[in-house]
C-alpha positions, 0 to 999 in steps of 0.5 A: 735704920736700914742701910743703903749704899749707892755704888757709882761708876761714872765718866762725866758725872751723869751717874753720880748726879742720878745717885745724888738726885735719888738719894733723898727718896731713899732717906724719906723711906727710912734708909741711911744712905751712903753714895760710894764713888770709886768703890772697892770690893770691901765697900760692898763685902766688909759692911754689906748694906741692907740694900744696894743700888748701882748707878753705872754709865757705859763708855766706849764700846760697852765698857765700864767707866775707868773709876769702876773697873777696879771694883769689877775686876775684884768682883771677878777675880775674888768671886765673893759670895753675894748671896745676902746682896739685894740690889737694884741697877740703873744703867746709863747709855746711848742707844746710838752705840747699838749692841753695846747700849748700857753694856756696863750695866748689863755686864755688872748685872750678870756678874752680881747674879753669878755671885749670888746677888738678888736683883729686885725688880727690873734693871732701869736702862736710861738712853741718852738719845731719849732722855736729856736729864737721866734723873727724869727717868730715874726718879719715877723708877726709884719711886715705883721700885720702892713701892713695888719691892716693898722697900719703904721703911 
């Protein structure tokens, strides 16, 4: 069975809620799913999953949630090769913050790509100003992502 890890960076629990809501879609597609809160670099590199999904909220002026900062710091300082990483990314933000909308998701995407990670498909950016319940946007996106990327088991 293929392994999927969902890496969560959240402030008020919205990104974790998205991870928990989409998890069954991956299980139905044949994945063994693990949701990783407060991830460490080893959670990604020591036991690299067949597929990763990052669910990351943005806080402040485009900043990473506090529980996700150590993970990103380790990625940047240790610069591991992520050439084997295939991932998707769901970024949560608030467009009323202008240029920093979904800033943490965009920044993470850049870091992962710089280290050789391969994003499958487009990044989903969920705007709290338009979507009250983030899973209303995430669930159909994951369904489409699984199909369009040939990820069904």
